[in-house]
N, C-alpha and C positions, 0 to 999 in steps of 0.2 A: 505493500500499500504506500512506499514511500514517494513513489511518483505522484500519486493522488494526493499526498499529505503535502507535499512539495508546491505543488500548482494551486491547492486551495489557499495555503499560505501567501503564496505571490499575489493572488486575487485581492487579497486585503491590506498588502503590505503598506509600510509608508503611510502617506495620508489619500492614497487612489482609491476609487472607486469603480463600478461597472455601470456602462451604457448600455440599456436594455434598448436595441433597435431591433426588438424581434415583434413589431406589429403583424397582425395578422391582415389580409387583404381588406377585412371589413374594416376593422380597425383604421388601417393607413388611409382609407379612401374617405373616411370621416372627417379626418385631419386635413387631408388634401383639399376638401370639401370647404373650409373655411377658408381658405385663401382661394379659392376659386379655380384649382387647380387637378385636371384628371388625373386618376390614379391608374396610369399604364406603367406597364413593367420599366420603360426607360425613364417615367419620371421619378420612380421609387428608387431606380438604380443610381441615376444622379444626385438626389437627396441623400442616399447613403454615403455615397462618394464625397459629397459635401461634408458630412460629418466626421468620416474615417479620415481624410486627407487634412482635417483642422491643423495648421501648423502649432507645434508645442503642446496639443492636446493631451499628448502621453505623460506628461507631468504629472497629470490627476485622473487619469483613465487607466484603468489596471486590465481590463477585458470589454469585450463588447457581445452581447447577445444576439446572435440574428436570425431570421426565418429563413427557412429551406430556400427560398428563393434568392435571397441575398447571399448566402453563404456559397451559391454556385456563380454568381454574378463576377464582373470584372470592372476595376477603374477604367478611366478613358485612355490609360498609357497602356493597358494590355494584360495588367497584373490582375490576380483573383484578390477578392477583396480579402482572403485568407491572408494573401502575401502583403498586401498593404498593409494591411494589423501586425504581421510579424515583422514587417520592416521598422516598425516604428517601437516594436517591443510589448505590444499590446496583444494580450491572449485573445485569441477566436474562441467564440461559444455559441452554441445552438439550440434554440427552443424546439423540445419535441413530442408536447403533449398536442393533441388534436381538439383541442377546446372542449368546452361544458357542452353538457347534454343532459335534460332531465332524468331525475335518479328515479329510479321506477318503483311506484308505493309511496312515495315522500312528495306531496304535494308543494311545488315554490321550492324544492331544492333542487341541485345539480351535483353532477360529477363529473370529473373530466376525463375523458377517453384517450385511447392510443397506445395502450400496452400491446394489443395484438402486432406483430411483425416487429416490435422497438429493437429487439437484439439487432436483428440484421440492420436496422436503419442506424443503431449506434456504431456498430462497425463500419458501416459506411461513410457516417459523419467523421470518424475516425481517421480514416482513411484521406479525409479530404482536409485535415488538419486542425478540427474542433479537440478542443482541450476541456470544455466543461459544457454541461448541458443546464436546462431549466425546465420543470413541470409544474405547472400552476393550479391550485385547487382554490374554490373558492367556497365562504360560508357567510349565511346572511343571519342578521340577528333581528328577531321579531318574534311574536308569540308563538311560544313552544318551538322557535328556530334558534341555532340549529339542532336537530336533530341528534339524537346518540346514532342511529343509523348513517345520517351523510357525515357526522365527523368521523365514524369508523372507515366508510366506504371511501371517503378521500385519504384519508391516513394510510389505508393499506395500499391504493395506488400509488401514492406518493413513495410509500417503502418499496414496493415492487420497482418501480422506475429507478429508484436511487440505487438498488442492488444489481441491476441491468447494467444502468450507467457504470457504476465500480467496475462489476465485470468485463466491461469493454476497456478501462482505464480512463474512463472520462468522469471527471469531477461533477457529482450532480449537485446543482444548486436545487434546492428543496422549497416554495412556494408556498406557504397555508396563507391566503388573504381572508381576514374577518373583515368583509366589506364596510364600508363608513356610511352606507345609506340607510336613512331613519333616524329616529331621536334618541336611541339609545344614549345612557350618559357613560362617563368615562369609567365608572366601576363596572357597569354592564359587560361594556368592551374588553377591560380586565378578564374579568370571571370567564367570558366565551374564549377569548386569546390564550388564557391557562388551560382550558379544558381542550382547546384544539390541540396546543402544542404537547399535552402531556399522553395523547392519544398518539398523534405522529410520533413522538420519541417511543413509546412501547412497541409501535408497529416496526420503527425502523431497527430496533433492539430485536425483535422477533426474526427479522428478515436480514440478520447478519451485517446491517450498513455500517462501516467503520466511520464513527463520527468525526474523526479526524481527517477524513478524505472527502469532506461534504462541505457546504456553507449553506445557511438558513436565510431566507429571502421572506420575513414577514412583514406584517403590518405594525405600524405603531400603536401605542394603545392610548386612542385621541375619543374625544366626542363624536357623536354621530353628526351628520351633515346639519340634519334639521333639531338637533337639540338646541334647548334654551339658553342653555350655560355649556360655553364653550372652553375647552380647558386651555389655560395657558403653557407657553412650551414646558416651564418650569414643571407645573402639574404632569404633562405629557412624559418628559423625562423619568419622574419619579414612579408614576405608575407602570411604563413601561419597563424600567429596570425591574422593579418588583416582581412582576411577573416572570420574568425571563430567567431572573437568578432562581427562582422556585422551579422553573420547567427545561431550563436548555443545560444540558450536559458541560462541563468545562471542558472537553474534549473537543469541540466544536469551534474550529480555528476562527470564525470569523459571522457576524450576522450583517446580513447587507439588507438594509431596509428597503423596501417599497414606498412609494410615495404614495399611490393609493388614492388618489382623489384629489388630495392637498394641492394647492398652489405652488408655483415654485419657489416663493418665499416662505410658506408655511413649510415645507417639507426642509427647507435647510435650516429654517430656526431651531424645528423641533432636533434635527438631527446635530445641530450645534450643541443643544442644551443636553442632549444624550452625552456627548462625549465632555459637555463642563461638569457633569454631576460626579463627583470627585466623594461623594460622602462613604462610599464604600467601593472597593476594587471589584471588578467584572475580569474574567479569565477572556472572554471573546474580543477580538476587535470589532468595533461598531462603525459599520459603512455605510454604503447606500449603493443601490441597484435602480438609479432611477430610468424611467423614459421619458413621458410626457413631460415631467419638471425638468427635465435637464434641456429638452428639445424645442419645448413651446415656442419661444423667444426667438430662438434661431429659425425657425421654420416660418413665423411671421417676418422676420427679416427677409428670409429669402424671397419668399413670394413666388416661388417659381421662375424668380427672373436672373438670368445668368449674370446681370449687371451687378446682383446684390450678393454675388458669392463670396468675396471678400468680407464683408460688412457682416453677413450671416455665420461665418467663421468664427469672425472676432465675439459676436456675440453668444457662440456655443462654448467658446474656450472661456468666457468671461462666467458663463454658470458653472462650467466644470470646475473653474478655480475656485468660485464660492464654497461648491459643497464639499472638494480638497478641504479648504479653510475650515468648513464646518465641522470636520473629522480632528481637527485641532482645537475645537471649541471655540474659534475665533468667528465672531459674527455680529 
């Protein structure tokens, strides 16, 4: 497992974090629609090239999660995107789940699919240069939700994926996301997040996943979007760390938080506060794996216009630097 452990540690080394550029066709289409840009294969390729070739961004970005299409694409100079990232010292990664589907027998709950054929896909991705992977599961807070059945089904799928990834010598990033939709309180979200994490690590243990050769990509413990009382960054940090100290094994090298619907500013402030909390030590690096929160302003600056290329890259560089500084508790 030494290769997996080394790669996992590299992904959270220093003050760097991970860029999630693994948007599905539907998601990227919605984001492009906001700038009145058609979501064609070429437009998607150009946009990812803009992000990946940003001068100096390797100072702050350790790895990039790509979509299957992106992993197979090339930059304008003929280099594969894998080679572009390798040349910058950035580790290439790949999203391997197939998205959410309704969970049979459980109204309003979902499970992530994609285990069928995953062993062969992981081996192909490994041959293409991917060194880590990601699988996402989602949980909704509501009356009677999430159910024990949904929590277990998703934890089991995450664990089976992680075991297959490690078999292929690919570091699994395990992403259990408790959604922020709803009016739930900070306390409710903390309880549900803890329940999800406890079930997850039990399944990971049962499936013989090495915690030292994986990374956790969870939500922060924050108030629901519609909650009347919104927690402050300090409250978010305290609540988040209280849950994770109880539920996450010390062997896990790092926690790469998702932004999960937060604005760029909110995600960065909360990450910063998490890293400023020195009331008691924790064993894992606290980093980021942001998608929309890292990209939003750069996408708007680009607006699908080649004349805005340099401006958009400067905006992206600035956003990545701000999140790297947040890892140092500077905000």
